[in-house]
VOFIMI-277921 format. One record per residue (C-alpha): residue number from 0; x, y, z. Coordinates in steps of 0.5 Angstrom, whole numbers, plus 500, padded with zeros to 3 digits. Example, Ala and Ser with C-alpha at 12.3 -4.5 7.8 and 13.67 -1.06 7.14 Angstrom:
- num | X | Y | Z
- 0 | 525 | 491 | 516 $
- 1 | 527 | 498 | 514 $
END
This chain:
- num | X | Y | Z
- 0 | 500 | 500 | 500 $
- 1 | 503 | 507 | 498 $
- 2 | 504 | 511 | 504 $
- 3 | 501 | 519 | 503 $
- 4 | 504 | 525 | 501 $
- 5 | 502 | 528 | 508 $
- 6 | 505 | 522 | 512 $
- 7 | 511 | 522 | 508 $
- 8 | 511 | 530 | 509 $
- 9 | 511 | 528 | 517 $
- 10 | 516 | 523 | 516 $
- 11 | 521 | 528 | 513 $
- 12 | 520 | 534 | 518 $
- 13 | 522 | 528 | 523 $
- 14 | 528 | 528 | 519 $
- 15 | 527 | 521 | 514 $
- 16 | 531 | 523 | 508 $
- 17 | 528 | 517 | 505 $
- 18 | 522 | 520 | 506 $
- 19 | 522 | 526 | 502 $
- 20 | 526 | 522 | 496 $
- 21 | 520 | 519 | 496 $
- 22 | 517 | 525 | 495 $
- 23 | 521 | 527 | 490 $
- 24 | 520 | 521 | 486 $
- 25 | 513 | 521 | 486 $
- 26 | 512 | 528 | 483 $
- 27 | 518 | 529 | 480 $
- 28 | 514 | 527 | 473 $
- 29 | 509 | 532 | 474 $
- 30 | 514 | 537 | 476 $
- 31 | 518 | 536 | 471 $
- 32 | 512 | 537 | 466 $
- 33 | 510 | 544 | 469 $
- 34 | 517 | 546 | 468 $
- 35 | 517 | 545 | 462 $
- 36 | 510 | 548 | 461 $
- 37 | 513 | 554 | 464 $
- 38 | 520 | 555 | 461 $
- 39 | 521 | 558 | 454 $
- 40 | 528 | 554 | 454 $
- 41 | 528 | 546 | 455 $
- 42 | 535 | 547 | 458 $
- 43 | 533 | 551 | 464 $
- 44 | 527 | 545 | 465 $
- 45 | 532 | 542 | 470 $
- 46 | 535 | 547 | 473 $
- 47 | 527 | 549 | 475 $
- 48 | 526 | 542 | 478 $
- 49 | 532 | 542 | 482 $
- 50 | 531 | 549 | 485 $
- 51 | 524 | 547 | 487 $
- 52 | 525 | 541 | 490 $
- 53 | 530 | 544 | 494 $
- 54 | 526 | 549 | 496 $
- 55 | 521 | 545 | 498 $
- 56 | 526 | 541 | 503 $
- 57 | 528 | 547 | 506 $
- 58 | 522 | 550 | 507 $
- 59 | 518 | 544 | 509 $
- 60 | 517 | 546 | 516 $
- 61 | 513 | 552 | 514 $
- 62 | 507 | 547 | 510 $
- 63 | 501 | 548 | 514 $
- 64 | 497 | 542 | 511 $
- 65 | 502 | 536 | 509 $
- 66 | 496 | 533 | 505 $
- 67 | 497 | 539 | 500 $
- 68 | 505 | 537 | 498 $
- 69 | 503 | 537 | 491 $
- 70 | 499 | 544 | 491 $
- 71 | 505 | 547 | 495 $
- 72 | 510 | 544 | 491 $
- 73 | 506 | 547 | 484 $
- 74 | 507 | 554 | 487 $
- 75 | 514 | 554 | 488 $
- 76 | 515 | 551 | 481 $
- 77 | 511 | 558 | 479 $
- 78 | 515 | 562 | 484 $
- 79 | 522 | 559 | 482 $
- 80 | 520 | 561 | 475 $
- 81 | 519 | 567 | 476 $
- 82 | 526 | 569 | 479 $
- 83 | 529 | 564 | 474 $
- 84 | 526 | 569 | 469 $
- 85 | 528 | 575 | 472 $
- 86 | 535 | 574 | 474 $
- 87 | 536 | 581 | 477 $
- 88 | 538 | 584 | 483 $
- 89 | 533 | 585 | 488 $
- 90 | 532 | 592 | 490 $
- 91 | 527 | 597 | 494 $
- 92 | 522 | 600 | 489 $
- 93 | 520 | 607 | 492 $
- 94 | 514 | 609 | 494 $
- 95 | 509 | 613 | 489 $
- 96 | 504 | 618 | 490 $
- 97 | 497 | 616 | 491 $
- 98 | 493 | 615 | 484 $
- 99 | 500 | 614 | 480 $
- 100 | 503 | 607 | 478 $
- 101 | 511 | 606 | 479 $
- 102 | 514 | 606 | 473 $
- 103 | 518 | 600 | 470 $
- 104 | 524 | 599 | 465 $
- 105 | 518 | 597 | 460 $
- 106 | 513 | 602 | 462 $
- 107 | 507 | 601 | 466 $
- 108 | 509 | 596 | 472 $
- 109 | 508 | 588 | 471 $
- 110 | 504 | 584 | 476 $
- 111 | 511 | 581 | 478 $
- 112 | 514 | 589 | 480 $
- 113 | 507 | 590 | 484 $
- 114 | 508 | 583 | 488 $
- 115 | 515 | 584 | 489 $
- 116 | 514 | 592 | 491 $
- 117 | 509 | 589 | 496 $
- 118 | 512 | 584 | 499 $
- 119 | 518 | 589 | 501 $
- 120 | 513 | 593 | 504 $
- 121 | 511 | 588 | 509 $
- 122 | 519 | 587 | 510 $
- 123 | 521 | 593 | 512 $
- 124 | 514 | 594 | 515 $
- 125 | 517 | 589 | 520 $
- 126 | 523 | 592 | 522 $
- 127 | 524 | 595 | 529 $
- 128 | 523 | 603 | 529 $
- 129 | 531 | 605 | 528 $
- 130 | 532 | 601 | 523 $
- 131 | 526 | 602 | 518 $
- 132 | 528 | 610 | 519 $
- 133 | 535 | 608 | 517 $
- 134 | 532 | 604 | 511 $
- 135 | 527 | 609 | 509 $
- 136 | 531 | 615 | 509 $
- 137 | 537 | 613 | 505 $
- 138 | 534 | 608 | 500 $
- 139 | 527 | 612 | 499 $
- 140 | 529 | 619 | 501 $
- 141 | 536 | 618 | 498 $
- 142 | 539 | 622 | 504 $
- 143 | 546 | 621 | 505 $
- 144 | 549 | 616 | 512 $
- 145 | 552 | 622 | 515 $
- 146 | 544 | 625 | 515 $
- 147 | 541 | 620 | 517 $
- 148 | 543 | 619 | 524 $
- 149 | 548 | 622 | 529 $
- 150 | 554 | 619 | 525 $
- 151 | 555 | 616 | 518 $
- 152 | 558 | 610 | 523 $
- 153 | 552 | 609 | 527 $
- 154 | 548 | 611 | 520 $
- 155 | 551 | 604 | 517 $
- 156 | 550 | 600 | 523 $
- 157 | 543 | 600 | 523 $
- 158 | 543 | 600 | 516 $
- 159 | 547 | 593 | 516 $
- 160 | 543 | 591 | 522 $
- 161 | 537 | 593 | 517 $
- 162 | 539 | 589 | 511 $
- 163 | 540 | 582 | 515 $
- 164 | 533 | 582 | 518 $
- 165 | 531 | 584 | 511 $
- 166 | 534 | 578 | 508 $
- 167 | 532 | 573 | 513 $
- 168 | 525 | 576 | 512 $
- 169 | 525 | 574 | 505 $
- 170 | 529 | 568 | 505 $
- 171 | 524 | 566 | 510 $
- 172 | 517 | 568 | 507 $
- 173 | 518 | 570 | 500 $
- 174 | 525 | 565 | 497 $
- 175 | 523 | 566 | 491 $
- 176 | 524 | 573 | 490 $
- 177 | 531 | 571 | 491 $
- 178 | 534 | 571 | 485 $
- 179 | 538 | 565 | 481 $
- 180 | 546 | 567 | 481 $
- 181 | 548 | 560 | 479 $
- 182 | 546 | 557 | 473 $
- 183 | 550 | 550 | 473 $
- 184 | 554 | 547 | 478 $
- 185 | 561 | 545 | 478 $
- 186 | 562 | 537 | 478 $
- 187 | 569 | 533 | 479 $
- 188 | 568 | 526 | 476 $
- 189 | 570 | 521 | 481 $
- 190 | 571 | 513 | 480 $
- 191 | 568 | 508 | 485 $
- 192 | 574 | 505 | 488 $
- 193 | 571 | 500 | 492 $
- 194 | 565 | 497 | 496 $
- 195 | 567 | 494 | 502 $
- 196 | 562 | 491 | 506 $
- 197 | 563 | 493 | 514 $
- 198 | 562 | 486 | 518 $
- 199 | 559 | 486 | 525 $
- 200 | 555 | 481 | 530 $
- 201 | 548 | 480 | 531 $
- 202 | 546 | 479 | 538 $
- 203 | 547 | 471 | 538 $
- 204 | 554 | 473 | 536 $
- 205 | 553 | 470 | 529 $
- 206 | 556 | 476 | 523 $
- 207 | 552 | 480 | 519 $
- 208 | 553 | 486 | 515 $
- 209 | 552 | 493 | 518 $
- 210 | 553 | 497 | 512 $
- 211 | 557 | 497 | 505 $
- 212 | 563 | 502 | 505 $
- 213 | 563 | 506 | 498 $
- 214 | 569 | 509 | 496 $
- 215 | 569 | 514 | 490 $
- 216 | 576 | 517 | 488 $
- 217 | 578 | 523 | 485 $
- 218 | 585 | 520 | 482 $
- 219 | 587 | 528 | 479 $
- 220 | 586 | 530 | 485 $
- 221 | 589 | 525 | 490 $
- 222 | 583 | 525 | 494 $
- 223 | 576 | 522 | 496 $
- 224 | 570 | 521 | 500 $
- 225 | 567 | 515 | 503 $
- 226 | 559 | 513 | 503 $
- 227 | 557 | 509 | 509 $
- 228 | 551 | 505 | 505 $
- 229 | 545 | 502 | 509 $
- 230 | 546 | 494 | 507 $
- 231 | 540 | 494 | 502 $
- 232 | 542 | 500 | 499 $
- 233 | 549 | 498 | 497 $
- 234 | 549 | 490 | 497 $
- 235 | 548 | 492 | 489 $
- 236 | 553 | 496 | 488 $
- 237 | 558 | 491 | 492 $
- 238 | 555 | 485 | 488 $
- 239 | 557 | 489 | 481 $
- 240 | 563 | 491 | 483 $
- 241 | 565 | 483 | 485 $
- 242 | 563 | 480 | 479 $
- 243 | 567 | 478 | 473 $
- 244 | 571 | 483 | 469 $
- 245 | 566 | 485 | 463 $
- 246 | 567 | 489 | 458 $
- 247 | 562 | 493 | 453 $
- 248 | 560 | 500 | 450 $
- 249 | 559 | 505 | 456 $
- 250 | 551 | 506 | 458 $
- 251 | 550 | 499 | 455 $
- 252 | 549 | 492 | 458 $
- 253 | 556 | 488 | 458 $
- 254 | 557 | 484 | 451 $
- 255 | 551 | 483 | 446 $
- 256 | 546 | 478 | 449 $
- 257 | 542 | 478 | 455 $
- 258 | 546 | 475 | 459 $
- 259 | 552 | 474 | 455 $
- 260 | 557 | 470 | 458 $
- 261 | 555 | 472 | 465 $
- 262 | 553 | 466 | 470 $
- 263 | 546 | 467 | 470 $
- 264 | 547 | 469 | 479 $
- 265 | 551 | 475 | 476 $
- 266 | 546 | 478 | 471 $
- 267 | 543 | 483 | 475 $
- 268 | 538 | 488 | 475 $
- 269 | 542 | 494 | 473 $
- 270 | 545 | 489 | 466 $
- 271 | 537 | 488 | 465 $
- 272 | 536 | 495 | 466 $
- 273 | 541 | 496 | 460 $
- 274 | 537 | 492 | 456 $
- 275 | 531 | 495 | 457 $
- 276 | 533 | 503 | 455 $
- 277 | 537 | 499 | 449 $
- 278 | 531 | 496 | 447 $
- 279 | 528 | 503 | 446 $
- 280 | 534 | 506 | 444 $
- 281 | 536 | 510 | 450 $
- 282 | 542 | 509 | 455 $
- 283 | 545 | 512 | 461 $
- 284 | 550 | 517 | 460 $
- 285 | 552 | 519 | 467 $
- 286 | 551 | 519 | 475 $
- 287 | 550 | 525 | 479 $
- 288 | 552 | 525 | 487 $
- 289 | 549 | 531 | 491 $
- 290 | 545 | 533 | 496 $
- 291 | 537 | 534 | 495 $
- 292 | 537 | 539 | 501 $
- 293 | 541 | 540 | 508 $
- 294 | 544 | 532 | 509 $
- 295 | 539 | 528 | 504 $
- 296 | 544 | 525 | 499 $
- 297 | 541 | 523 | 493 $
- 298 | 543 | 521 | 486 $
- 299 | 540 | 523 | 478 $
- 300 | 541 | 519 | 473 $
- 301 | 541 | 522 | 466 $
- 302 | 538 | 518 | 461 $
- 303 | 538 | 519 | 454 $
- 304 | 533 | 517 | 449 $
- 305 | 530 | 518 | 442 $
- 306 | 525 | 523 | 446 $
- 307 | 531 | 527 | 448 $
- 308 | 535 | 527 | 455 $
- 309 | 532 | 527 | 462 $
- 310 | 535 | 526 | 469 $
- 311 | 532 | 520 | 474 $
- 312 | 532 | 522 | 481 $
- 313 | 534 | 515 | 485 $
- 314 | 538 | 513 | 491 $
- 315 | 545 | 513 | 491 $
- 316 | 546 | 506 | 492 $
- 317 | 542 | 504 | 486 $
- 318 | 545 | 509 | 482 $
- 319 | 552 | 507 | 483 $
- 320 | 551 | 500 | 482 $
- 321 | 547 | 502 | 475 $
- 322 | 554 | 506 | 474 $
- 323 | 558 | 501 | 475 $
- 324 | 554 | 496 | 471 $
- 325 | 554 | 500 | 465 $
- 326 | 561 | 504 | 466 $
- 327 | 558 | 511 | 466 $
- 328 | 561 | 517 | 468 $
- 329 | 560 | 519 | 476 $
- 330 | 560 | 527 | 478 $
- 331 | 560 | 529 | 485 $
- 332 | 559 | 537 | 485 $
- 333 | 566 | 541 | 487 $
- 334 | 563 | 543 | 493 $
- 335 | 560 | 537 | 496 $
- 336 | 568 | 534 | 495 $
- 337 | 570 | 540 | 497 $
- 338 | 568 | 539 | 504 $
- 339 | 567 | 531 | 504 $
- 340 | 574 | 529 | 501 $
- 341 | 580 | 527 | 505 $
- 342 | 587 | 526 | 501 $
- 343 | 589 | 520 | 500 $
- 344 | 596 | 517 | 498 $
- 345 | 598 | 510 | 495 $
- 346 | 593 | 505 | 492 $
- 347 | 589 | 503 | 499 $
- 348 | 584 | 508 | 499 $
- 349 | 579 | 504 | 503 $
- 350 | 584 | 504 | 510 $
- 351 | 583 | 512 | 511 $
- 352 | 575 | 511 | 511 $
- 353 | 575 | 503 | 514 $
- 354 | 579 | 506 | 520 $
- 355 | 573 | 512 | 521 $
- 356 | 567 | 507 | 522 $
- 357 | 564 | 507 | 528 $
- 358 | 564 | 499 | 532 $
- 359 | 559 | 496 | 536 $
- 360 | 560 | 491 | 542 $
- 361 | 561 | 484 | 539 $
- 362 | 560 | 478 | 541 $
- 363 | 554 | 474 | 544 $
- 364 | 550 | 478 | 549 $
- 365 | 545 | 475 | 554 $
- 366 | 544 | 480 | 559 $
- 367 | 547 | 487 | 560 $
- 368 | 554 | 489 | 563 $
- 369 | 559 | 495 | 565 $
- 370 | 553 | 499 | 568 $
- 371 | 557 | 502 | 573 $
- 372 | 562 | 504 | 568 $
- 373 | 568 | 501 | 571 $
- 374 | 571 | 499 | 564 $
- 375 | 569 | 506 | 560 $
- 376 | 564 | 504 | 555 $
- 377 | 566 | 497 | 553 $
- 378 | 559 | 493 | 553 $
- 379 | 555 | 500 | 551 $
- 380 | 553 | 502 | 544 $
- 381 | 553 | 509 | 541 $
- 382 | 549 | 510 | 536 $
- 383 | 543 | 514 | 533 $
- 384 | 542 | 518 | 526 $
- 385 | 548 | 522 | 527 $
- 386 | 552 | 516 | 527 $
- 387 | 548 | 514 | 521 $
- 388 | 549 | 519 | 517 $
- 389 | 552 | 517 | 510 $
- 390 | 557 | 521 | 509 $
- 391 | 560 | 521 | 515 $
- 392 | 560 | 528 | 516 $
- 393 | 556 | 528 | 522 $
- 394 | 559 | 523 | 526 $
- 395 | 562 | 527 | 531 $
- 396 | 556 | 533 | 531 $
- 397 | 556 | 529 | 538 $
- 398 | 562 | 527 | 544 $
- 399 | 560 | 521 | 548 $
- 400 | 565 | 519 | 554 $
- 401 | 565 | 516 | 561 $
- 402 | 570 | 517 | 567 $
- 403 | 569 | 516 | 574 $
- 404 | 562 | 511 | 574 $
- 405 | 558 | 517 | 570 $
- 406 | 557 | 517 | 562 $
- 407 | 556 | 524 | 558 $
- 408 | 553 | 525 | 552 $
- 409 | 554 | 533 | 549 $
- 410 | 553 | 537 | 543 $
- 411 | 559 | 538 | 540 $
- 412 | 558 | 543 | 535 $
- 413 | 552 | 549 | 536 $
- 414 | 546 | 545 | 532 $
- 415 | 548 | 538 | 532 $
- 416 | 545 | 533 | 526 $
- 417 | 539 | 528 | 528 $
- 418 | 540 | 525 | 535 $
- 419 | 545 | 520 | 539 $
- 420 | 544 | 514 | 544 $
- 421 | 548 | 511 | 549 $
- 422 | 545 | 504 | 551 $
- 423 | 545 | 496 | 551 $
- 424 | 542 | 491 | 548 $
- 425 | 541 | 483 | 549 $
- 426 | 538 | 477 | 547 $
- 427 | 531 | 476 | 551 $
- 428 | 531 | 469 | 552 $
- 429 | 533 | 469 | 560 $
- 430 | 528 | 475 | 561 $
- 431 | 521 | 472 | 558 $
- 432 | 515 | 473 | 562 $
- 433 | 518 | 477 | 567 $
- 434 | 517 | 484 | 570 $
- 435 | 524 | 489 | 568 $
- 436 | 525 | 495 | 572 $
- 437 | 530 | 501 | 570 $
- 438 | 533 | 505 | 575 $
- 439 | 538 | 510 | 573 $
- 440 | 539 | 517 | 575 $
- 441 | 540 | 523 | 570 $
- 442 | 542 | 530 | 570 $
- 443 | 542 | 535 | 564 $
- 444 | 544 | 542 | 562 $
- 445 | 542 | 547 | 557 $
- 446 | 538 | 541 | 553 $
- 447 | 535 | 545 | 547 $
- 448 | 531 | 540 | 544 $
- 449 | 530 | 533 | 548 $
- 450 | 533 | 528 | 552 $
- 451 | 530 | 521 | 553 $
- 452 | 531 | 514 | 558 $
- 453 | 527 | 508 | 555 $
- 454 | 527 | 501 | 556 $
- 455 | 524 | 497 | 550 $
- 456 | 523 | 489 | 549 $
- 457 | 522 | 487 | 541 $
- 458 | 518 | 481 | 539 $
- 459 | 517 | 477 | 533 $
- 460 | 510 | 476 | 532 $
- 461 | 506 | 470 | 530 $
- 462 | 504 | 470 | 523 $
- 463 | 510 | 475 | 522 $
- 464 | 511 | 477 | 514 $
- 465 | 518 | 476 | 512 $
- 466 | 523 | 480 | 508 $
- 467 | 530 | 478 | 507 $
- 468 | 537 | 481 | 509 $
- 469 | 544 | 479 | 509 $
- 470 | 548 | 475 | 514 $
- 471 | 555 | 472 | 513 $
- 472 | 562 | 471 | 515 $
- 473 | 567 | 476 | 513 $
- 474 | 570 | 474 | 507 $
- 475 | 564 | 470 | 504 $
- 476 | 559 | 471 | 500 $
- 477 | 553 | 473 | 503 $
- 478 | 547 | 468 | 503 $
- 479 | 540 | 471 | 504 $
- 480 | 537 | 469 | 511 $
- 481 | 530 | 471 | 513 $
- 482 | 528 | 477 | 518 $
- 483 | 521 | 478 | 520 $
- 484 | 518 | 485 | 522 $
- 485 | 517 | 485 | 529 $
- 486 | 513 | 489 | 535 $
- 487 | 516 | 494 | 539 $
- 488 | 515 | 496 | 546 $
- 489 | 517 | 502 | 548 $
- 490 | 517 | 506 | 555 $
- 491 | 520 | 512 | 556 $
- 492 | 521 | 519 | 561 $
- 493 | 523 | 525 | 557 $
- 494 | 528 | 531 | 559 $
- 495 | 528 | 538 | 557 $
- 496 | 532 | 545 | 559 $
- 497 | 537 | 544 | 565 $
- 498 | 535 | 539 | 571 $
- 499 | 539 | 537 | 578 $
- 500 | 541 | 529 | 579 $
- 501 | 534 | 526 | 578 $
- 502 | 532 | 519 | 579 $
- 503 | 528 | 515 | 574 $
- 504 | 525 | 508 | 574 $
- 505 | 521 | 505 | 568 $
- 506 | 518 | 498 | 569 $
- 507 | 517 | 494 | 563 $
- 508 | 513 | 487 | 563 $
- 509 | 517 | 482 | 558 $
- 510 | 513 | 479 | 552 $
- 511 | 513 | 471 | 553 $
- 512 | 516 | 472 | 545 $
- 513 | 521 | 477 | 546 $
- 514 | 527 | 476 | 542 $
- 515 | 531 | 482 | 544 $
- 516 | 531 | 488 | 549 $
- 517 | 535 | 493 | 551 $
- 518 | 535 | 501 | 554 $
- 519 | 537 | 508 | 551 $
- 520 | 539 | 515 | 553 $
- 521 | 538 | 519 | 547 $
- 522 | 539 | 526 | 546 $
- 523 | 537 | 531 | 541 $
- 524 | 539 | 537 | 539 $
- 525 | 543 | 542 | 544 $
- 526 | 546 | 541 | 551 $
- 527 | 549 | 536 | 555 $
- 528 | 546 | 529 | 559 $
- 529 | 549 | 525 | 564 $
- 530 | 548 | 519 | 566 $
- 531 | 550 | 514 | 573 $
- 532 | 548 | 509 | 578 $
- 533 | 544 | 504 | 572 $
- 534 | 541 | 498 | 575 $
- 535 | 536 | 493 | 571 $
- 536 | 532 | 489 | 577 $
- 537 | 528 | 483 | 574 $
- 538 | 522 | 480 | 578 $
- 539 | 522 | 473 | 575 $
- 540 | 515 | 470 | 574 $
- 541 | 511 | 467 | 579 $
- 542 | 516 | 469 | 584 $
END
């Protein structure tokens, strides 16, 4: 069953990057069609589409009715097109006597001129009295700075503050008035150097693939960037790179026949996509990896066919797998490479990134351990969306440490990405049917978002549905193992602001079919929280 737009918007607002990608994929055909109708030049369509989705992502929190995302996005497309068509600097229009009309370069003002003037008047009216007077005298009355305030310096300070507030007002309420300053993005050609599975362990001690580390190399620049893709995103790329070498024309499937010389088990969906494109007279000409919005990585696949050239938005893993299978160029924006790439030397491009990969506790776990932090953070799991962010750029947005029997979680930057948690999990075999109580003392300081102490039990329900993931010992080709949908019982206590040491107690009845359980202390946003005197008490059923 498809998820409605409203639910996807709500998930995207909560930080689910995949939800916004689904919105993009769903609305991309209609957005392109609308942009094509508005644009006089076909070459402008892609720019309008990209800018419209980017503005939608940045303004998502201001959408009043999430179920009307499509109509709201349509308005953004019109505004982006108007701004691109003008391509002129934002200016203040002077007041004019009642009964007269402002004169534009072409004579009487257009509807766009009047709309812009009204928006600017509203922005000026929102200024503090002193800044508003400075703007009116300097821009409207054309007075020099020396005649606006007691000194030219004071006038310039007021005007500087006013311009900042005006810019913030226009950005928040009328981003379509901000001119499009760049029509093309400078790109760096990269090579898919490797895709390596990162092995971890399950709660029962068996090995499992946690994620796929992908390295994109800029060979002329002697630098590379890493992407830590979730297993399902990166598995296809790993399989493409791991199979037998093949040749063929770029953008087309390997060899001549549907499967050619490849064994059946190695004929991938990427090869099939190439076959279907070739049958329709088309080909993939390139893949671009970029951020669809802040911290939202996406890919654009460029497809050429008799009907023209178009771009298809996809997940980075799927797009890179297609690029590797069809041997087409991969490009990354210069700005993104400059921010995320690190210098590399020699042939081993994997090691610098593998060394950064966060580790999880290994070995089977039948119960919590090291609750007093005598062994530091041994046995504890550090996780959260900041640690799962695909580029690794936000892994250090939070700091986690333990000393003298106390653990500390704190924001390391003013506005950290996502959340971080410190916790433990273990198999529930010895706890099924029992009553478990988590006790702990927590202190908080300047928590800007919220903090949460939680206790969970996860069950494998009867009559479950199944999907597939990969588990394998290191070095072996993975074989599919069944994993099931699970029910989760979640009890929590929420903390905000600043509090002295407070003792919390959470009690949970462990289901008879519980598979595993655990507890976490989570921090979202700025602030610091401390944890100590953690206890887990169990009352055995029937006692």
